[in-house]
PyMOL Python script that loads the backbone (N, CA, C, O; Angstrom):
from pymol import cmd

cmd.read_pdbstr("""\
ATOM      1  N   UNK A   1     -16.562 -43.496 -50.369  1.00  0.00           N
ATOM      2  CA  UNK A   1     -16.060 -44.781 -49.926  1.00  0.00           C
ATOM      3  C   UNK A   1     -16.523 -45.028 -48.499  1.00  0.00           C
ATOM      4  O   UNK A   1     -16.450 -44.125 -47.665  1.00  0.00           O
ATOM      5  N   UNK A   2     -16.991 -46.217 -48.206  1.00  0.00           N
ATOM      6  CA  UNK A   2     -17.495 -46.559 -46.901  1.00  0.00           C
ATOM      7  C   UNK A   2     -16.362 -46.841 -45.930  1.00  0.00           C
ATOM      8  O   UNK A   2     -15.390 -47.515 -46.272  1.00  0.00           O
ATOM      9  N   UNK A   3     -16.492 -46.327 -44.728  1.00  0.00           N
ATOM     10  CA  UNK A   3     -15.472 -46.537 -43.704  1.00  0.00           C
ATOM     11  C   UNK A   3     -15.586 -47.954 -43.171  1.00  0.00           C
ATOM     12  O   UNK A   3     -16.678 -48.413 -42.835  1.00  0.00           O
ATOM     13  N   UNK A   4     -14.447 -48.652 -43.094  1.00  0.00           N
ATOM     14  CA  UNK A   4     -14.410 -49.995 -42.564  1.00  0.00           C
ATOM     15  C   UNK A   4     -13.795 -49.986 -41.166  1.00  0.00           C
ATOM     16  O   UNK A   4     -12.788 -49.326 -40.911  1.00  0.00           O
ATOM     17  N   UNK A   5     -14.428 -50.731 -40.279  1.00  0.00           N
ATOM     18  CA  UNK A   5     -13.954 -50.822 -38.910  1.00  0.00           C
ATOM     19  C   UNK A   5     -13.685 -52.291 -38.606  1.00  0.00           C
ATOM     20  O   UNK A   5     -14.559 -53.135 -38.806  1.00  0.00           O
ATOM     21  N   UNK A   6     -12.490 -52.600 -38.127  1.00  0.00           N
ATOM     22  CA  UNK A   6     -12.146 -53.943 -37.742  1.00  0.00           C
ATOM     23  C   UNK A   6     -12.246 -54.039 -36.212  1.00  0.00           C
ATOM     24  O   UNK A   6     -11.650 -53.244 -35.486  1.00  0.00           O
ATOM     25  N   UNK A   7     -13.009 -55.026 -35.745  1.00  0.00           N
ATOM     26  CA  UNK A   7     -13.186 -55.202 -34.312  1.00  0.00           C
ATOM     27  C   UNK A   7     -12.835 -56.632 -33.935  1.00  0.00           C
ATOM     28  O   UNK A   7     -13.257 -57.576 -34.603  1.00  0.00           O
ATOM     29  N   UNK A   8     -12.083 -56.789 -32.890  1.00  0.00           N
ATOM     30  CA  UNK A   8     -11.717 -58.117 -32.387  1.00  0.00           C
ATOM     31  C   UNK A   8     -12.986 -58.805 -31.902  1.00  0.00           C
ATOM     32  O   UNK A   8     -13.763 -58.224 -31.145  1.00  0.00           O
ATOM     33  N   UNK A   9     -13.194 -60.044 -32.339  1.00  0.00           N
ATOM     34  CA  UNK A   9     -14.423 -60.778 -31.965  1.00  0.00           C
ATOM     35  C   UNK A   9     -14.496 -61.039 -30.453  1.00  0.00           C
ATOM     36  O   UNK A   9     -15.586 -61.123 -29.888  1.00  0.00           O
ATOM     37  N   UNK A  10     -13.351 -61.165 -29.815  1.00  0.00           N
ATOM     38  CA  UNK A  10     -13.364 -61.359 -28.352  1.00  0.00           C
ATOM     39  C   UNK A  10     -13.898 -60.093 -27.663  1.00  0.00           C
ATOM     40  O   UNK A  10     -14.548 -60.180 -26.621  1.00  0.00           O
ATOM     41  N   UNK A  11     -13.630 -58.950 -28.234  1.00  0.00           N
ATOM     42  CA  UNK A  11     -14.121 -57.691 -27.662  1.00  0.00           C
ATOM     43  C   UNK A  11     -15.640 -57.650 -27.749  1.00  0.00           C
ATOM     44  O   UNK A  11     -16.300 -57.173 -26.826  1.00  0.00           O
ATOM     45  N   UNK A  12     -16.198 -58.143 -28.844  1.00  0.00           N
ATOM     46  CA  UNK A  12     -17.659 -58.203 -28.984  1.00  0.00           C
ATOM     47  C   UNK A  12     -18.261 -59.250 -28.042  1.00  0.00           C
ATOM     48  O   UNK A  12     -19.227 -58.984 -27.328  1.00  0.00           O
ATOM     49  N   UNK A  13     -17.667 -60.442 -28.060  1.00  0.00           N
ATOM     50  CA  UNK A  13     -18.196 -61.525 -27.225  1.00  0.00           C
ATOM     51  C   UNK A  13     -18.257 -61.174 -25.751  1.00  0.00           C
ATOM     52  O   UNK A  13     -19.175 -61.583 -25.040  1.00  0.00           O
ATOM     53  N   UNK A  14     -17.271 -60.412 -25.299  1.00  0.00           N
ATOM     54  CA  UNK A  14     -17.244 -60.045 -23.862  1.00  0.00           C
ATOM     55  C   UNK A  14     -18.324 -59.040 -23.522  1.00  0.00           C
ATOM     56  O   UNK A  14     -18.568 -58.779 -22.344  1.00  0.00           O
ATOM     57  N   UNK A  15     -18.974 -58.473 -24.516  1.00  0.00           N
ATOM     58  CA  UNK A  15     -20.007 -57.464 -24.268  1.00  0.00           C
ATOM     59  C   UNK A  15     -21.405 -58.012 -24.497  1.00  0.00           C
ATOM     60  O   UNK A  15     -22.372 -57.250 -24.494  1.00  0.00           O
ATOM     61  N   UNK A  16     -21.527 -59.299 -24.692  1.00  0.00           N
ATOM     62  CA  UNK A  16     -22.840 -59.927 -24.904  1.00  0.00           C
ATOM     63  C   UNK A  16     -23.267 -60.578 -23.573  1.00  0.00           C
ATOM     64  O   UNK A  16     -22.512 -61.314 -22.938  1.00  0.00           O
ATOM     65  N   UNK A  17     -24.502 -60.270 -23.192  1.00  0.00           N
ATOM     66  CA  UNK A  17     -25.072 -60.784 -21.969  1.00  0.00           C
ATOM     67  C   UNK A  17     -26.336 -61.576 -22.300  1.00  0.00           C
ATOM     68  O   UNK A  17     -26.947 -61.374 -23.350  1.00  0.00           O
ATOM     69  N   UNK A  18     -26.721 -62.475 -21.400  1.00  0.00           N
ATOM     70  CA  UNK A  18     -27.955 -63.222 -21.579  1.00  0.00           C
ATOM     71  C   UNK A  18     -28.998 -62.701 -20.592  1.00  0.00           C
ATOM     72  O   UNK A  18     -28.815 -62.748 -19.376  1.00  0.00           O
ATOM     73  N   UNK A  19     -30.079 -62.212 -21.150  1.00  0.00           N
ATOM     74  CA  UNK A  19     -31.207 -61.696 -20.340  1.00  0.00           C
ATOM     75  C   UNK A  19     -32.487 -62.230 -20.947  1.00  0.00           C
ATOM     76  O   UNK A  19     -32.674 -62.184 -22.163  1.00  0.00           O
ATOM     77  N   UNK A  20     -33.362 -62.734 -20.105  1.00  0.00           N
ATOM     78  CA  UNK A  20     -34.640 -63.277 -20.556  1.00  0.00           C
ATOM     79  C   UNK A  20     -34.449 -64.320 -21.656  1.00  0.00           C
ATOM     80  O   UNK A  20     -35.278 -64.462 -22.554  1.00  0.00           O
ATOM     81  N   UNK A  21     -33.346 -65.034 -21.561  1.00  0.00           N
ATOM     82  CA  UNK A  21     -33.093 -66.083 -22.543  1.00  0.00           C
ATOM     83  C   UNK A  21     -32.621 -65.572 -23.894  1.00  0.00           C
ATOM     84  O   UNK A  21     -32.560 -66.341 -24.853  1.00  0.00           O
ATOM     85  N   UNK A  22     -32.289 -64.296 -23.989  1.00  0.00           N
ATOM     86  CA  UNK A  22     -31.855 -63.671 -25.235  1.00  0.00           C
ATOM     87  C   UNK A  22     -30.459 -63.111 -25.081  1.00  0.00           C
ATOM     88  O   UNK A  22     -30.064 -62.664 -24.004  1.00  0.00           O
ATOM     89  N   UNK A  23     -29.712 -63.143 -26.182  1.00  0.00           N
ATOM     90  CA  UNK A  23     -28.406 -62.492 -26.183  1.00  0.00           C
ATOM     91  C   UNK A  23     -28.629 -61.009 -26.431  1.00  0.00           C
ATOM     92  O   UNK A  23     -29.332 -60.631 -27.368  1.00  0.00           O
ATOM     93  N   UNK A  24     -28.032 -60.166 -25.593  1.00  0.00           N
ATOM     94  CA  UNK A  24     -28.194 -58.732 -25.733  1.00  0.00           C
ATOM     95  C   UNK A  24     -26.868 -58.028 -25.603  1.00  0.00           C
ATOM     96  O   UNK A  24     -25.901 -58.565 -25.063  1.00  0.00           O
ATOM     97  N   UNK A  25     -26.844 -56.801 -26.115  1.00  0.00           N
ATOM     98  CA  UNK A  25     -25.738 -55.863 -25.892  1.00  0.00           C
ATOM     99  C   UNK A  25     -26.332 -54.575 -25.398  1.00  0.00           C
ATOM    100  O   UNK A  25     -27.403 -54.160 -25.843  1.00  0.00           O
ATOM    101  N   UNK A  26     -25.642 -53.944 -24.483  1.00  0.00           N
ATOM    102  CA  UNK A  26     -26.090 -52.635 -23.978  1.00  0.00           C
ATOM    103  C   UNK A  26     -25.848 -51.569 -25.009  1.00  0.00           C
ATOM    104  O   UNK A  26     -24.921 -51.658 -25.814  1.00  0.00           O
ATOM    105  N   UNK A  27     -26.703 -50.543 -24.980  1.00  0.00           N
ATOM    106  CA  UNK A  27     -26.565 -49.463 -25.925  1.00  0.00           C
ATOM    107  C   UNK A  27     -25.170 -48.799 -25.861  1.00  0.00           C
ATOM    108  O   UNK A  27     -24.605 -48.432 -26.892  1.00  0.00           O
ATOM    109  N   UNK A  28     -24.632 -48.652 -24.655  1.00  0.00           N
ATOM    110  CA  UNK A  28     -23.323 -47.980 -24.525  1.00  0.00           C
ATOM    111  C   UNK A  28     -22.205 -48.839 -25.092  1.00  0.00           C
ATOM    112  O   UNK A  28     -21.221 -48.304 -25.604  1.00  0.00           O
ATOM    113  N   UNK A  29     -22.334 -50.172 -25.012  1.00  0.00           N
ATOM    114  CA  UNK A  29     -21.318 -51.042 -25.617  1.00  0.00           C
ATOM    115  C   UNK A  29     -21.400 -51.008 -27.136  1.00  0.00           C
ATOM    116  O   UNK A  29     -20.378 -50.939 -27.818  1.00  0.00           O
ATOM    117  N   UNK A  30     -22.617 -51.057 -27.661  1.00  0.00           N
ATOM    118  CA  UNK A  30     -22.791 -51.010 -29.121  1.00  0.00           C
ATOM    119  C   UNK A  30     -22.286 -49.690 -29.687  1.00  0.00           C
ATOM    120  O   UNK A  30     -21.614 -49.662 -30.718  1.00  0.00           O
ATOM    121  N   UNK A  31     -22.616 -48.593 -29.001  1.00  0.00           N
ATOM    122  CA  UNK A  31     -22.147 -47.281 -29.443  1.00  0.00           C
ATOM    123  C   UNK A  31     -20.615 -47.205 -29.390  1.00  0.00           C
ATOM    124  O   UNK A  31     -19.983 -46.621 -30.271  1.00  0.00           O
ATOM    125  N   UNK A  32     -20.039 -47.794 -28.365  1.00  0.00           N
ATOM    126  CA  UNK A  32     -18.575 -47.799 -28.242  1.00  0.00           C
ATOM    127  C   UNK A  32     -17.956 -48.572 -29.405  1.00  0.00           C
ATOM    128  O   UNK A  32     -16.954 -48.130 -29.966  1.00  0.00           O
ATOM    129  N   UNK A  33     -18.517 -49.691 -29.771  1.00  0.00           N
ATOM    130  CA  UNK A  33     -17.980 -50.486 -30.907  1.00  0.00           C
ATOM    131  C   UNK A  33     -17.992 -49.687 -32.200  1.00  0.00           C
ATOM    132  O   UNK A  33     -17.088 -49.825 -33.024  1.00  0.00           O
ATOM    133  N   UNK A  34     -18.995 -48.865 -32.381  1.00  0.00           N
ATOM    134  CA  UNK A  34     -19.098 -48.019 -33.573  1.00  0.00           C
ATOM    135  C   UNK A  34     -18.448 -46.664 -33.403  1.00  0.00           C
ATOM    136  O   UNK A  34     -18.456 -45.850 -34.326  1.00  0.00           O
ATOM    137  N   UNK A  35     -17.878 -46.409 -32.221  1.00  0.00           N
ATOM    138  CA  UNK A  35     -17.173 -45.145 -31.934  1.00  0.00           C
ATOM    139  C   UNK A  35     -18.102 -43.940 -32.129  1.00  0.00           C
ATOM    140  O   UNK A  35     -17.719 -42.937 -32.732  1.00  0.00           O
ATOM    141  N   UNK A  36     -19.322 -44.058 -31.612  1.00  0.00           N
ATOM    142  CA  UNK A  36     -20.275 -42.935 -31.667  1.00  0.00           C
ATOM    143  C   UNK A  36     -20.891 -42.758 -30.276  1.00  0.00           C
ATOM    144  O   UNK A  36     -20.891 -43.697 -29.480  1.00  0.00           O
ATOM    145  N   UNK A  37     -21.406 -41.585 -29.978  1.00  0.00           N
ATOM    146  CA  UNK A  37     -22.062 -41.355 -28.706  1.00  0.00           C
ATOM    147  C   UNK A  37     -23.345 -42.184 -28.614  1.00  0.00           C
ATOM    148  O   UNK A  37     -23.983 -42.453 -29.631  1.00  0.00           O
ATOM    149  N   UNK A  38     -23.717 -42.580 -27.423  1.00  0.00           N
ATOM    150  CA  UNK A  38     -24.958 -43.331 -27.209  1.00  0.00           C
ATOM    151  C   UNK A  38     -26.145 -42.575 -27.740  1.00  0.00           C
ATOM    152  O   UNK A  38     -27.022 -43.167 -28.370  1.00  0.00           O
ATOM    153  N   UNK A  39     -26.199 -41.289 -27.505  1.00  0.00           N
ATOM    154  CA  UNK A  39     -27.344 -40.501 -27.978  1.00  0.00           C
ATOM    155  C   UNK A  39     -27.470 -40.566 -29.518  1.00  0.00           C
ATOM    156  O   UNK A  39     -28.578 -40.558 -30.055  1.00  0.00           O
ATOM    157  N   UNK A  40     -26.356 -40.628 -30.196  1.00  0.00           N
ATOM    158  CA  UNK A  40     -26.356 -40.737 -31.669  1.00  0.00           C
ATOM    159  C   UNK A  40     -26.926 -42.081 -32.093  1.00  0.00           C
ATOM    160  O   UNK A  40     -27.718 -42.152 -33.033  1.00  0.00           O
ATOM    161  N   UNK A  41     -26.529 -43.147 -31.406  1.00  0.00           N
ATOM    162  CA  UNK A  41     -27.071 -44.479 -31.688  1.00  0.00           C
ATOM    163  C   UNK A  41     -28.584 -44.495 -31.489  1.00  0.00           C
ATOM    164  O   UNK A  41     -29.329 -44.926 -32.369  1.00  0.00           O
ATOM    165  N   UNK A  42     -29.037 -44.016 -30.314  1.00  0.00           N
ATOM    166  CA  UNK A  42     -30.455 -44.035 -30.021  1.00  0.00           C
ATOM    167  C   UNK A  42     -31.245 -43.174 -30.987  1.00  0.00           C
ATOM    168  O   UNK A  42     -32.347 -43.548 -31.387  1.00  0.00           O
ATOM    169  N   UNK A  43     -30.710 -42.048 -31.361  1.00  0.00           N
ATOM    170  CA  UNK A  43     -31.386 -41.152 -32.301  1.00  0.00           C
ATOM    171  C   UNK A  43     -31.499 -41.809 -33.671  1.00  0.00           C
ATOM    172  O   UNK A  43     -32.539 -41.693 -34.319  1.00  0.00           O
ATOM    173  N   UNK A  44     -30.450 -42.500 -34.128  1.00  0.00           N
ATOM    174  CA  UNK A  44     -30.465 -43.201 -35.396  1.00  0.00           C
ATOM    175  C   UNK A  44     -31.519 -44.304 -35.403  1.00  0.00           C
ATOM    176  O   UNK A  44     -32.242 -44.487 -36.382  1.00  0.00           O
ATOM    177  N   UNK A  45     -31.592 -45.030 -34.300  1.00  0.00           N
ATOM    178  CA  UNK A  45     -32.608 -46.097 -34.207  1.00  0.00           C
ATOM    179  C   UNK A  45     -34.011 -45.508 -34.241  1.00  0.00           C
ATOM    180  O   UNK A  45     -34.879 -46.008 -34.958  1.00  0.00           O
ATOM    181  N   UNK A  46     -34.237 -44.455 -33.475  1.00  0.00           N
ATOM    182  CA  UNK A  46     -35.584 -43.806 -33.446  1.00  0.00           C
ATOM    183  C   UNK A  46     -35.968 -43.317 -34.855  1.00  0.00           C
ATOM    184  O   UNK A  46     -37.114 -43.479 -35.276  1.00  0.00           O
ATOM    185  N   UNK A  47     -35.032 -42.735 -35.562  1.00  0.00           N
ATOM    186  CA  UNK A  47     -35.341 -42.167 -36.875  1.00  0.00           C
ATOM    187  C   UNK A  47     -35.558 -43.247 -37.927  1.00  0.00           C
ATOM    188  O   UNK A  47     -36.185 -43.000 -38.957  1.00  0.00           O
ATOM    189  N   UNK A  48     -35.034 -44.455 -37.664  1.00  0.00           N
ATOM    190  CA  UNK A  48     -35.149 -45.538 -38.650  1.00  0.00           C
ATOM    191  C   UNK A  48     -35.780 -46.786 -38.049  1.00  0.00           C
ATOM    192  O   UNK A  48     -35.428 -47.905 -38.424  1.00  0.00           O
ATOM    193  N   UNK A  49     -36.698 -46.602 -37.129  1.00  0.00           N
ATOM    194  CA  UNK A  49     -37.246 -47.708 -36.364  1.00  0.00           C
ATOM    195  C   UNK A  49     -37.832 -48.813 -37.246  1.00  0.00           C
ATOM    196  O   UNK A  49     -37.807 -49.980 -36.856  1.00  0.00           O
ATOM    197  N   UNK A  50     -38.343 -48.480 -38.393  1.00  0.00           N
ATOM    198  CA  UNK A  50     -38.938 -49.503 -39.297  1.00  0.00           C
ATOM    199  C   UNK A  50     -37.889 -50.459 -39.869  1.00  0.00           C
ATOM    200  O   UNK A  50     -38.241 -51.516 -40.393  1.00  0.00           O
ATOM    201  N   UNK A  51     -36.636 -50.110 -39.776  1.00  0.00           N
ATOM    202  CA  UNK A  51     -35.563 -50.969 -40.286  1.00  0.00           C
ATOM    203  C   UNK A  51     -35.156 -52.051 -39.281  1.00  0.00           C
ATOM    204  O   UNK A  51     -34.379 -52.946 -39.613  1.00  0.00           O
ATOM    205  N   UNK A  52     -35.674 -51.968 -38.068  1.00  0.00           N
ATOM    206  CA  UNK A  52     -35.295 -52.882 -37.032  1.00  0.00           C
ATOM    207  C   UNK A  52     -36.443 -53.814 -36.667  1.00  0.00           C
ATOM    208  O   UNK A  52     -37.609 -53.423 -36.734  1.00  0.00           O
ATOM    209  N   UNK A  53     -36.115 -55.059 -36.275  1.00  0.00           N
ATOM    210  CA  UNK A  53     -37.169 -55.981 -35.883  1.00  0.00           C
ATOM    211  C   UNK A  53     -37.836 -55.484 -34.557  1.00  0.00           C
ATOM    212  O   UNK A  53     -37.216 -54.746 -33.791  1.00  0.00           O
ATOM    213  N   UNK A  54     -39.072 -55.892 -34.312  1.00  0.00           N
ATOM    214  CA  UNK A  54     -39.780 -55.428 -33.111  1.00  0.00           C
ATOM    215  C   UNK A  54     -39.027 -55.737 -31.812  1.00  0.00           C
ATOM    216  O   UNK A  54     -39.157 -54.996 -30.837  1.00  0.00           O
ATOM    217  N   UNK A  55     -38.248 -56.812 -31.786  1.00  0.00           N
ATOM    218  CA  UNK A  55     -37.552 -57.175 -30.562  1.00  0.00           C
ATOM    219  C   UNK A  55     -36.125 -56.692 -30.551  1.00  0.00           C
ATOM    220  O   UNK A  55     -35.297 -57.248 -29.829  1.00  0.00           O
ATOM    221  N   UNK A  56     -35.810 -55.675 -31.328  1.00  0.00           N
ATOM    222  CA  UNK A  56     -34.430 -55.155 -31.414  1.00  0.00           C
ATOM    223  C   UNK A  56     -33.985 -54.562 -30.084  1.00  0.00           C
ATOM    224  O   UNK A  56     -32.819 -54.688 -29.711  1.00  0.00           O
ATOM    225  N   UNK A  57     -34.891 -53.926 -29.374  1.00  0.00           N
ATOM    226  CA  UNK A  57     -34.498 -53.306 -28.107  1.00  0.00           C
ATOM    227  C   UNK A  57     -35.620 -53.409 -27.096  1.00  0.00           C
ATOM    228  O   UNK A  57     -36.793 -53.538 -27.446  1.00  0.00           O
ATOM    229  N   UNK A  58     -35.229 -53.348 -25.827  1.00  0.00           N
ATOM    230  CA  UNK A  58     -36.185 -53.359 -24.724  1.00  0.00           C
ATOM    231  C   UNK A  58     -35.497 -52.727 -23.522  1.00  0.00           C
ATOM    232  O   UNK A  58     -34.275 -52.582 -23.491  1.00  0.00           O
ATOM    233  N   UNK A  59     -36.300 -52.355 -22.542  1.00  0.00           N
ATOM    234  CA  UNK A  59     -35.743 -51.793 -21.304  1.00  0.00           C
ATOM    235  C   UNK A  59     -35.698 -52.858 -20.261  1.00  0.00           C
ATOM    236  O   UNK A  59     -36.571 -53.722 -20.188  1.00  0.00           O
ATOM    237  N   UNK A  60     -34.670 -52.794 -19.449  1.00  0.00           N
ATOM    238  CA  UNK A  60     -34.497 -53.704 -18.342  1.00  0.00           C
ATOM    239  C   UNK A  60     -35.453 -53.338 -17.213  1.00  0.00           C
ATOM    240  O   UNK A  60     -35.752 -52.162 -17.008  1.00  0.00           O
ATOM    241  N   UNK A  61     -35.925 -54.321 -16.495  1.00  0.00           N
ATOM    242  CA  UNK A  61     -36.711 -54.030 -15.283  1.00  0.00           C
ATOM    243  C   UNK A  61     -35.715 -53.516 -14.230  1.00  0.00           C
ATOM    244  O   UNK A  61     -34.510 -53.725 -14.372  1.00  0.00           O
ATOM    245  N   UNK A  62     -36.197 -52.859 -13.198  1.00  0.00           N
ATOM    246  CA  UNK A  62     -35.288 -52.393 -12.161  1.00  0.00           C
ATOM    247  C   UNK A  62     -34.472 -53.555 -11.518  1.00  0.00           C
ATOM    248  O   UNK A  62     -33.303 -53.390 -11.170  1.00  0.00           O
ATOM    249  N   UNK A  63     -35.111 -54.698 -11.379  1.00  0.00           N
ATOM    250  CA  UNK A  63     -34.396 -55.846 -10.799  1.00  0.00           C
ATOM    251  C   UNK A  63     -33.287 -56.358 -11.715  1.00  0.00           C
ATOM    252  O   UNK A  63     -32.188 -56.674 -11.260  1.00  0.00           O
ATOM    253  N   UNK A  64     -33.590 -56.436 -13.021  1.00  0.00           N
ATOM    254  CA  UNK A  64     -32.595 -56.874 -13.991  1.00  0.00           C
ATOM    255  C   UNK A  64     -31.438 -55.873 -14.029  1.00  0.00           C
ATOM    256  O   UNK A  64     -30.273 -56.265 -14.088  1.00  0.00           O
ATOM    257  N   UNK A  65     -31.762 -54.602 -13.996  1.00  0.00           N
ATOM    258  CA  UNK A  65     -30.729 -53.560 -14.042  1.00  0.00           C
ATOM    259  C   UNK A  65     -29.802 -53.700 -12.836  1.00  0.00           C
ATOM    260  O   UNK A  65     -28.580 -53.686 -12.985  1.00  0.00           O
ATOM    261  N   UNK A  66     -30.366 -53.832 -11.674  1.00  0.00           N
ATOM    262  CA  UNK A  66     -29.584 -53.959 -10.439  1.00  0.00           C
ATOM    263  C   UNK A  66     -28.712 -55.196 -10.476  1.00  0.00           C
ATOM    264  O   UNK A  66     -27.533 -55.130 -10.129  1.00  0.00           O
ATOM    265  N   UNK A  67     -29.271 -56.327 -10.893  1.00  0.00           N
ATOM    266  CA  UNK A  67     -28.528 -57.587 -10.972  1.00  0.00           C
ATOM    267  C   UNK A  67     -27.363 -57.484 -11.957  1.00  0.00           C
ATOM    268  O   UNK A  67     -26.243 -57.885 -11.641  1.00  0.00           O
ATOM    269  N   UNK A  68     -27.624 -56.954 -13.134  1.00  0.00           N
ATOM    270  CA  UNK A  68     -26.559 -56.815 -14.136  1.00  0.00           C
ATOM    271  C   UNK A  68     -25.464 -55.866 -13.691  1.00  0.00           C
ATOM    272  O   UNK A  68     -24.279 -56.142 -13.877  1.00  0.00           O
ATOM    273  N   UNK A  69     -25.864 -54.741 -13.100  1.00  0.00           N
ATOM    274  CA  UNK A  69     -24.847 -53.793 -12.638  1.00  0.00           C
ATOM    275  C   UNK A  69     -23.900 -54.434 -11.621  1.00  0.00           C
ATOM    276  O   UNK A  69     -22.693 -54.198 -11.653  1.00  0.00           O
ATOM    277  N   UNK A  70     -24.457 -55.245 -10.722  1.00  0.00           N
ATOM    278  CA  UNK A  70     -23.581 -55.888  -9.735  1.00  0.00           C
ATOM    279  C   UNK A  70     -22.708 -56.924 -10.395  1.00  0.00           C
ATOM    280  O   UNK A  70     -21.557 -57.086  -9.988  1.00  0.00           O
ATOM    281  N   UNK A  71     -23.205 -57.646 -11.412  1.00  0.00           N
ATOM    282  CA  UNK A  71     -22.409 -58.612 -12.135  1.00  0.00           C
ATOM    283  C   UNK A  71     -21.268 -57.925 -12.879  1.00  0.00           C
ATOM    284  O   UNK A  71     -20.137 -58.409 -12.878  1.00  0.00           O
ATOM    285  N   UNK A  72     -21.569 -56.809 -13.506  1.00  0.00           N
ATOM    286  CA  UNK A  72     -20.551 -56.082 -14.297  1.00  0.00           C
ATOM    287  C   UNK A  72     -19.473 -55.534 -13.367  1.00  0.00           C
ATOM    288  O   UNK A  72     -18.290 -55.604 -13.702  1.00  0.00           O
ATOM    289  N   UNK A  73     -19.844 -54.995 -12.217  1.00  0.00           N
ATOM    290  CA  UNK A  73     -18.861 -54.468 -11.275  1.00  0.00           C
ATOM    291  C   UNK A  73     -17.940 -55.578 -10.809  1.00  0.00           C
ATOM    292  O   UNK A  73     -16.728 -55.386 -10.715  1.00  0.00           O
ATOM    293  N   UNK A  74     -18.510 -56.740 -10.515  1.00  0.00           N
ATOM    294  CA  UNK A  74     -17.701 -57.890 -10.076  1.00  0.00           C
ATOM    295  C   UNK A  74     -16.753 -58.285 -11.192  1.00  0.00           C
ATOM    296  O   UNK A  74     -15.574 -58.521 -10.926  1.00  0.00           O
ATOM    297  N   UNK A  75     -17.222 -58.367 -12.437  1.00  0.00           N
ATOM    298  CA  UNK A  75     -16.379 -58.744 -13.565  1.00  0.00           C
ATOM    299  C   UNK A  75     -15.254 -57.737 -13.784  1.00  0.00           C
ATOM    300  O   UNK A  75     -14.118 -58.131 -14.051  1.00  0.00           O
ATOM    301  N   UNK A  76     -15.550 -56.454 -13.676  1.00  0.00           N
ATOM    302  CA  UNK A  76     -14.536 -55.418 -13.923  1.00  0.00           C
ATOM    303  C   UNK A  76     -13.486 -55.394 -12.819  1.00  0.00           C
ATOM    304  O   UNK A  76     -12.333 -55.053 -13.083  1.00  0.00           O
ATOM    305  N   UNK A  77     -13.853 -55.744 -11.594  1.00  0.00           N
ATOM    306  CA  UNK A  77     -12.886 -55.750 -10.485  1.00  0.00           C
ATOM    307  C   UNK A  77     -11.946 -56.954 -10.607  1.00  0.00           C
ATOM    308  O   UNK A  77     -10.783 -56.890 -10.209  1.00  0.00           O
ATOM    309  N   UNK A  78     -12.465 -58.043 -11.159  1.00  0.00           N
ATOM    310  CA  UNK A  78     -11.658 -59.299 -11.272  1.00  0.00           C
ATOM    311  C   UNK A  78     -10.674 -59.191 -12.319  1.00  0.00           C
ATOM    312  O   UNK A  78      -9.918 -60.133 -12.555  1.00  0.00           O
TER     313      UNK A  78
END
""", "prot")
cmd.dss("prot")
cmd.show_as("cartoon", "prot")
cmd.util.cbc("prot")
cmd.orient("prot")
């Protein structure tokens, strides 16, 4: 029997960011929603890469990373 997980849609929506005009979720947020370690998520994707579209994942530039980190810190403090 397949395990079912119920997740509040507000919890998902609050973890979606807009970068380069695309809606994205961070690997750590996605792993958290599935209650698995980030390394397990990344390993599963690498092992099954053909199941994902080419634009499924990308790396942030250093500038994007710095900007998002400061935005997240501000949001978490508020």
